[in-house]
N, C-alpha and C positions, 0 to 999 in steps of 0.2 A: 886794555889790561884783560879787563873782564870778557871780552871776545876771544881772546887768548886762550884762556880759562878753561871757555864754552869747548872751543877747539881742540884744547888737550883733555878734555873731559869726554868728547867725542871719538876721539882717537884711541883711548886707553879703553873706551866701554868695545869700540868695534873690536880692538886686540883681546879682550877678556870671553866675546863672545866666539871669535875665530877659535881661541885656544879649548875653550868649550866644546865647539860643534868636532874640532879635532878628537878629542878626550872620547867625546859621545859617539864618533864615529870608529874609532878603535875598539870600544866597548862592544859595538855592535857588530863588528868583524867578528870578535871573541867569543861573543855568545852565540853566534848561529848555528855551528854544530849542535851545541847543548839543545839549542831550542828545535832543530829537527830529532835531537837523538830521543827525547821522551821517554825512555825507558833506559836505566842501568842497574849495572849489581852492585850491592855495597860488599862489602866482606869482613868478617869482626875476625882476626885471627890472631895469638899471641900465644904466652905459654900458659896464660890463664886457663887454656883449653885443656892442660896435662891434671888440672885441679877439675874441673868440668862440673863445677858449682859444689863443689865439697870441701870441705878441711876438716880434718880430725876426725871423720866420721860424720860428720852433722851437714846438712843440706845447710847453706848459706842463704839467706834473702835478698833477692836481686844479685845471686852470684856472678856466674858467666866472667866478664870482663870487669866486673866492679867486685870482684869477690876480695881483693885484699884491703879495701878500703872499708865492706861491710863485715868482713870477718876480723877489722882490724889484727893483720895479721905482719908478725914483726918482718924485719927486713930481711933479715939472715933466714928464717924460714923461708920467706918466698923466693929468694933465690935458690937456697935448696931444692926447692922443690925444681926450678927450671932447669937443675943438673939431669932430670929425668926425659926432657922434653925433647922428644926425637923423631920429626915427622915423618917418617924413612918414605910413605906413600904418598908423601907430596907430589902432582903431578899439574905442574903449571898449565901443561898444551893442553887438559883434561878441563880443566878449571876454564879457561878461556872458551873452548868451545863448546862448553857447557852453556856458557853464557850468552855466546853467539847465536846456538839455536835454538836459546828462549827468546831472539829475538832485540838481545839487548846492546846496547849500542857504545857505553863504557863500562869501564870497572872503578870502583875506590876503594882500596883495601889500607887497611888501618897499619900502618908503617911504625907508628908508636902510639899506644894506648896509654890512657891513666896510670897505670902501672910504670911506664917510664922505660919498658922493656920493646927495644928496637927488633923489627924484622929485618933486618940490614945489616951491615959488615959497616960499623960506625969509629970513626977514630977519636968522636967526640967522649965515649964511653964504652965501657967493656960489658956494659952491661945489654948484650945484643945478640942475637941467634947466633952469629958466628962465633964469637968469643965466650959465651955464657953456657953452652949447649954441648951433649955430644953430636949433633948433627952438622954443628960445624961450617954452614954455608950459609949462604946470604940467598933470600926466598923472593927477592925483589925482583933482580937480573932476570930468571927464567921469566917471570910474571912480564914483565917489561917484553923480553923477547918474542914470547905466544902473543901478547899483544898486537904488535907490530904485525907480525905473521898472518894475525888472523883482521887487522884490520877496526881493532877495537881500541878506543880511546882509555889514557892509561891515570888516573886521577890517585894521588895519597891522603888519607886520611892521618892528619900529626895533631897529638896533644901538646899546645904548645906553652902552656900555663901548668896546668895539673902534671905532678911527677911524684910518685912516690916510693919511687927507688932513688933515683939521682938526688943527691941531697941540694935543698935550696927550690925544688920543685914545689909548684902549690898542693893542697889538698884540701876539698871540698867538706864541711864538716856534716859528715853523715855518722850518725849513731850506729854503736855497737848491734849487730845483726841479732834479730832477733831468733835466729836459726839455729844456736848453739849457746850454750852456757859456758861463760869465759869468768873462772872465779875472780880476775882482776878486774871487772867490765869499770867498777867504777872508778880504780885509777889510771883505766884509760880514757875513759870520759871524761875526766878532769882534766889528763895532760893535753885532750884532742882540743877543748874549751879552750885553753891556755898558748897553745900552740899554734892556733890559727889552722884549725883541723889535724894535724898531726898527731900520730900516735906509737909512735917512737923516735927517741931521741935524736937516731941515723940518720932521719931524715933533715935535721936543723942545724946539720954543722955547716952550713955555707949559707946565705945569702937568695932571694931570688934574682938578684940583679947579675950575681956570679951563674948561677943556674942559666939564665937567658943567653949569658956572652959566651959561656962554654961549653954548655949542650945544646940550646933548643937552637939557635940563629947556625952555629955551626953545622947540625945534623939536616936540619932545613937545608943548606946550603949544600950536603950530600946529597939529600934527593933530586934535588935541581939539578944536579952537576952530574951525576953517574948513571941513568938511567935512560937517558932520551929525551924525548919529546913526554915532557906531561902534562897531561890535558887541565887538569885540579888541584889544587890544594885545601884541604877540607880540613880546616879548624876548628876547635873543639873546646867548648868551657873554659871562660877567659879569666877561671877564678885568680883574682888579684891580681889581674894581670892591669896596668898602667900605659898612657899612651906612647912613651918614651918606649917600653917593652914592645908595645907593637908597631912602631915604625921600623922598629930596628928587623923584627922577621917580616916586615911588607915589602922592607928595602929590600931582603933576600930575593924574592920574587922576581926583580929584574933580570935576572938568570933564563929565565923565562917569560920572556917578554909577552907571550900568547896565553899566557895560563888565565883562567877563571879562579875565582874563590868563594867560595861562602860567607856568611854573614856574623860567623861566631870570633875573628880573633879578638877584637873588644869594641864594645858597642859604646857609644853611638855613632862613634869618630871612625870607625872604620867599618861601612856596612858592607865591604864587598860588592859581589855582583849577583847574587840570589839569595832568596832567601830558604831557612829552612826546617818550616812545621814535622816536629817528629812526630811518630805514631798517630799520626790524625791526617786529616783529609780536610781542607781548609773550607767552612761555609760559602757559600758568593757573598754573603756582606762581609766576610774578611778577606776577600781579596781588593788589592789596592793598587792591581794593575803593572805590578814587580814582578819579574823573574820569583819563579819559588820553585822547590823540589821537595816535596814528602818522603823521608826517608823510614821505614818500617822494616820491621820484621814477619818471618814466615811465621813463625810460632811466639811466643814469650818474651824470647831474650835474642839479645844479640848476639855475646862469644858462646860457645857452645857449653851446655847443660845438658848431663845424660837424662835427665829427670824431665824436661820441657818438652811434654807430648802435646802441645796444643796446637798444633798445627791450624792454619786456615787451608781452605779448599780451592782447589785450581778455579772454580768459579767464584770466591772472593778477591781473589787476586787479580784475575784477568777483569772482573768489574770494577777494581781498585783503580787498575792502567787505564780503565777507560774514563772513571769518573776524573780522574787526573787532568786525565788529556782534555776533556772537555772545558776544563776550567783554565787549559794554558800553562798548568805543571807539568813537572817532569818526577819520574816514580824512581826512587833508588830501593831497591827490593835485597833487603840482606841474606846472607848464607854465614851461619859459623861454621867453620871447619873444624872436625876432630882433632885430638893431640895428635894423631898418625897423620891429618894432612888428608883426610878424606870428606869431603860432602854429606852430610849426613843423606840414608836414603830417603828419605822423606823430602828432603830439598832435591834430592834430584828429580825425584819425579813429577813435585812440584815444576819445574825449570821444563820438563818436558811435556807436560799438560798447556805451561803458557806458551812454548814453541810451536805447538802444535795449533794453538789459535793462531797468534800471532803470525806463521806462516801462509795463512789465509787472509788475514785480516789486518797486517802490519802498515798497509797503505793509507789506513783509516785512523791511523795513531802518527805515524812517522813526518815531523814537518806541519802539523795541522796547527789551528789556531784554535784559541778559546769560542766556544759557540756563544753569540750573543741574544741566543734565545735560551728562555727559562726549559731549566730540565724537566722535561715528561715523566710521569708518573712510571711508566713501562722502559725508560731508559735512558738513555745520552746522546748526545751528537758532538760530534767533532767537523773541522771543517777546512777547504782551504779555497783560496781566491787565485784565480789566473784571471789574464786581460778580459773585461767583460764578463764573467762568469763565474758561480761558486756552485763547489763539490762542497753538498751538505752529505755527511756521513751520519748514518741515522742506525745507532745502536741500539737493537731491542733487547732487553732482558727478558721481560714481560707478555707472551706472544698474543695479540689479542684473539678471543674468540671467533668474533665475527670476521675474521679477516680482512679488516679494517683499520690502516694504521694512520691517524690524521697529525700531520705537521701543523701544529696551532700558530696563526700568524703570519704565515709566509705565501705570500700568491704571486710569487716571479713567475714567469714561465718556464715550464717543466722541459729541459732538451732530453732528458732521459734519466730513469729510475730502475735501478737491477742491484738484484742480489750479488755482493762483492765476490760468494763464492759461487764461481758459474758463470758468472755474467748472466744470470737470466733476466730476461727483461718484465718489468710491473707496470700493468696499467694505472696512471694516476687521474682524478680529475681536481677542480679547482672550485671551492667556492667561497663564499664570505667570510666562513672561517679558519679558512686554508688550506694545505692540498691535501687531499686523502691521495692513502697508496695501496690496492689491490694487492696481498699478500697471499703467499700458499694457507692451506690449511692447517699445515704443522712448521715450527720454527726448525728450520736446517741446523741451527746451533743451537742448544738449548743454553748454553752460557751467555751469549750474545751474540746476535745473528746480524751483521752489517750488509744496509742498504745503500748503497751508493744513490744518491740525487742529485744530478746535476741541472742547475738553473741558471737561466740568462741575468745577468747582471748582478749586483752586490746587495748582501744584506746589510 
């Protein structure tokens, strides 16, 4: 009897290990393109672009896509503003071309943000761009077509829990904005605290369970059915989510068996495929060898605000990309289009600047792995491993005045060292402290010059 039980235990253990291995293999296959991509475009676009960060003449603190919540705008008022949303200058082909020319490999767009406004034709709610605006058309279909045309993978951001317009959706408890004086602010704050973050009774005429079943799940199924291959489902803010609700949404993903998801469906039992640090690049001690993606704005906001002019330089954006790739992460860089459907000029200029650098140096980003070496003060490392060799890409931010670049702690035989731009060969020497590369007097690229250092063996 004991032997039978022991044998059964072994069989079950082997079966479980086999299933786990199959699951891991499936995930590895699904994640392969994402790990090679390293660089994508986030697009925060919705009817909130019409308000451009202001309500009744007042700038709303953290306006943009959060303006309805931060300004405690009544549902009727907010929906009335959408009736002016008419992005006639929207050109999906141009958007995707700009992403491709910038060196981006995938796009994630806000199919529905927390305000509950769907940027697609939906049978689950009339609160969508096709039914609630003079534009009257689905904007995701042409985007999907353009992505297919240019070989860019398409992902959808979907606010699965928060929904400030469709009854029953959750609302995070955010105080009334400091940006404008509301004569009824005390009453609004009291109502908000008593009704799980809601400030308008119209938001509470259904339960969250009804919202999940009648709006969220059906809309996710629409997104996964009507637009061809969907590469990513990017959940956001699991406010008031339960495991039961999350499972219903996860089950819908079976419509796209190759899809990958982030970690924001419901923590901790629904970890998804990768982590999503926001507006920050993790420090080395914060990394835990899991897949991750930093999402970040080009200025200070996600959704369009007319008065946000805090634009990051091209140098900062490129070096962020390099820093993230050197740690094994992806960079999801945001654009917030205007109400007319155009990218802000500053975003276009930044994309062009990044694209110019990526055209020369993209091979040092795509398909690279995190470097096991400590980041030098003067730059970063990325690498690729081949059979018996390692290519270490040396990204130099601060060019050495003495024309000597030390790669500390590396003593593998050098096969070749060359500037990535132009393939100009460089002389090297090896000593006890590492490999020294002799570089030109001036940096070929002031933002980040890349040297390809091919080594025999593995780091």
